[in-house]
C-alpha positions in Angstrom: 36.1 192.1 -43.3 35.9 195.1 -41.0 33.3 195.2 -38.2 32.0 198.5 -39.5 31.3 197.1 -42.9 29.6 194.0 -41.5 27.4 196.2 -39.3 26.4 198.3 -42.3 25.6 195.1 -44.2 23.4 193.9 -41.4 21.7 197.3 -41.1 20.9 197.5 -44.8 19.6 194.0 -44.9 17.1 194.9 -42.1 16.1 198.3 -43.5 15.8 197.6 -47.2 14.0 194.2 -46.9 12.8 193.2 -50.4 13.8 196.4 -52.1 17.5 195.3 -52.4 19.9 192.6 -51.6 23.4 193.2 -50.1 26.5 191.2 -50.7 29.9 191.3 -49.0 33.0 190.4 -51.1 36.3 189.0 -49.9 37.9 192.2 -51.1 36.2 194.2 -48.4 33.5 195.7 -50.7 29.8 196.0 -50.2 27.5 195.8 -53.2 23.7 196.5 -53.0 21.6 195.0 -55.8 18.5 197.2 -56.3 15.3 196.5 -58.3 14.9 199.3 -60.8 11.4 200.2 -59.5 13.0 200.8 -56.1 16.0 202.7 -57.4 15.1 206.2 -56.3 13.8 205.0 -52.9 17.0 203.1 -52.1 19.2 206.0 -53.4 17.3 208.5 -51.2 17.7 206.2 -48.2 21.5 206.0 -48.8 21.8 209.7 -49.1 19.7 210.8 -46.2 19.6 208.1 -43.5 21.7 208.9 -40.4 23.4 205.5 -40.4 24.5 205.7 -44.1 24.9 209.4 -45.1 26.4 208.6 -48.5 26.4 212.3 -49.5 28.9 212.0 -52.4 28.4 210.2 -55.6 31.8 209.3 -56.9 31.0 207.6 -60.2 28.1 206.2 -62.3 28.6 203.9 -65.3 26.6 201.7 -67.6 27.4 198.0 -68.2 26.4 195.8 -71.1 26.2 192.1 -70.2 25.4 190.9 -73.7 28.5 188.6 -74.0 29.1 188.2 -70.2 30.7 184.9 -69.4 31.6 184.1 -73.0 35.3 183.5 -73.9 36.8 185.0 -76.9 39.4 182.2 -77.4 40.0 178.6 -76.4 41.6 178.5 -72.9 43.0 174.9 -72.8 46.5 175.9 -71.8 48.8 173.2 -70.6 51.5 173.4 -67.9 54.3 173.4 -70.5 52.8 175.4 -73.3 50.6 178.3 -74.1 47.5 177.6 -76.2 45.5 180.8 -75.7 44.4 182.4 -79.0 45.1 179.2 -81.0 41.5 178.3 -81.9 38.4 180.4 -81.5 35.6 179.0 -79.3 32.9 181.6 -80.2 31.8 183.5 -83.3 34.1 186.4 -84.1 33.2 189.3 -81.9 35.3 191.6 -84.1 33.3 191.1 -87.2 31.8 194.2 -88.7 28.4 192.6 -88.7 27.9 190.7 -85.4 26.8 187.1 -85.9 23.4 186.2 -84.5 24.9 183.8 -82.0 26.7 186.6 -80.2 23.4 188.6 -79.9 21.4 186.1 -77.9 20.4 187.4 -74.5 18.0 185.6 -72.1 18.4 187.8 -69.0 18.6 191.5 -68.4 21.3 193.1 -70.5 22.0 196.7 -69.3 22.9 197.7 -65.8 23.7 201.0 -64.1 26.3 201.0 -61.3 27.1 203.9 -58.9 29.8 204.2 -56.3 29.0 206.3 -53.2 31.1 207.7 -50.4 30.1 208.6 -46.9 32.5 211.2 -45.5 30.9 211.2 -42.1 31.1 207.4 -41.6 34.2 206.9 -43.8 32.5 204.2 -45.9 32.1 203.3 -49.5 29.4 201.3 -51.2 28.4 200.1 -54.7 24.8 200.1 -56.0 23.6 198.3 -59.1 20.3 198.0 -60.9 19.2 196.4 -64.2 17.0 198.0 -66.8 13.9 195.9 -67.4 13.8 196.3 -71.2 16.8 195.2 -73.2 15.7 197.0 -76.4 15.0 200.3 -74.6 16.8 200.4 -71.3 15.4 202.9 -68.8 16.7 203.8 -65.3 15.4 206.8 -63.3 17.8 209.6 -63.0 19.3 210.3 -59.5 20.1 213.9 -60.4 17.6 215.1 -57.8 19.6 213.2 -55.1 23.2 213.8 -56.3 23.5 216.6 -58.8 27.1 215.5 -59.5 25.7 212.7 -61.6 24.8 215.1 -64.4 27.6 214.3 -66.8 27.9 210.6 -65.7 24.3 209.9 -66.8 24.9 211.7 -70.0 27.9 209.5 -70.6 26.0 206.3 -69.9 23.3 207.5 -72.3 25.8 208.4 -75.0 27.9 205.2 -74.8 25.3 202.6 -73.8 21.9 204.2 -74.9 20.5 204.0 -71.4 17.7 206.5 -70.8 17.5 208.5 -67.6 14.0 210.0 -67.1 14.2 213.1 -64.8 17.6 214.2 -66.1 17.6 217.9 -66.9 19.8 217.8 -70.1 20.1 214.3 -71.4 22.1 214.5 -74.6 25.3 213.1 -76.1 28.5 214.2 -74.4 31.4 212.4 -76.1 30.3 211.5 -79.6 29.3 213.7 -82.5 25.8 215.2 -82.7 25.0 213.0 -85.7 26.6 209.9 -84.3 24.5 206.7 -84.9 24.5 204.0 -82.3 26.2 203.6 -78.9 29.9 202.7 -79.1 30.2 200.8 -75.7 27.5 198.3 -76.5 28.9 194.8 -77.1 27.3 194.5 -80.5 28.7 197.8 -81.8 31.5 197.1 -84.4 35.0 197.9 -83.0 36.0 199.6 -86.3 33.0 201.9 -86.1 30.3 202.7 -88.6 31.9 205.5 -90.6 35.1 207.5 -90.9 35.3 211.2 -90.8 38.0 213.6 -92.1 38.4 217.2 -93.1 38.3 217.7 -96.9 40.4 220.8 -97.8 38.7 221.1 -101.2 35.2 221.1 -99.8 36.4 222.9 -96.7 34.3 220.8 -94.4 34.3 217.6 -92.4 32.9 214.7 -94.5 31.9 211.1 -93.5 33.0 208.1 -95.5 32.6 204.3 -95.2 35.2 202.6 -92.9 38.3 201.7 -94.9 40.1 199.5 -92.3 39.4 195.8 -92.0 38.2 194.2 -88.8 40.8 192.0 -87.2 41.6 190.2 -84.0 43.9 192.3 -81.8 44.8 189.5 -79.3 48.2 188.1 -80.4 48.3 184.5 -81.6 51.0 182.5 -79.7 51.3 178.9 -80.8 53.9 176.7 -78.9 54.3 172.9 -79.1 54.5 171.3 -75.8 57.6 169.2 -76.8 59.4 172.3 -78.1 58.7 174.2 -75.0 59.7 171.3 -72.8 63.1 170.9 -74.6 63.7 174.6 -74.3 63.0 174.4 -70.5 65.4 171.4 -70.2 68.2 173.3 -72.0 67.7 176.3 -69.8 67.9 174.0 -66.7 71.2 172.6 -67.9 
């Protein structure tokens, strides 16, 4: 860890107090966890304080932690075989209608993450905050601090359904105007809700029920330990 990053970590810990918590990672990255009620205050501080001067917002994205920490397959791989994708350990996340077990959420579900760059100090930092309401996630817009966030917040609204009060033009940016739902949410079906195509007879785009079947896209590889061991011995000879 560089001395500059460690000094920034110490400085933020002293200045932000209970508004945020800072963490240093072994990869040389600094993350600041911010309570949503302090989101604008901390962002203003990062942008204007002489010791930080994070004048550039590089990226903003939404995160859905609905299935965070849950494995899709059984992971009991042996040293001589490969057992991943043999047996499922959780309900099928690829089902068109998500099973109730996959929708249980005890903590905060939606987060907003931004990455900042200080050209003056040659430093980068990550800020993250969680929306308080899982059913209607709301995080104040930082458009008034970094106007480059305009399309990023629109994208997070479109794909995750996160609302950004204070945004000047919060509307969908990637999906169709009549699109229902938010496709990056973990409970959104991977095959989608409807299909659309151009009908040459009606001379317009029409919407139809999805015709493809949901399926698991992770390959199934089943190897018996004894077969794999014999193959290894033959290769050694």
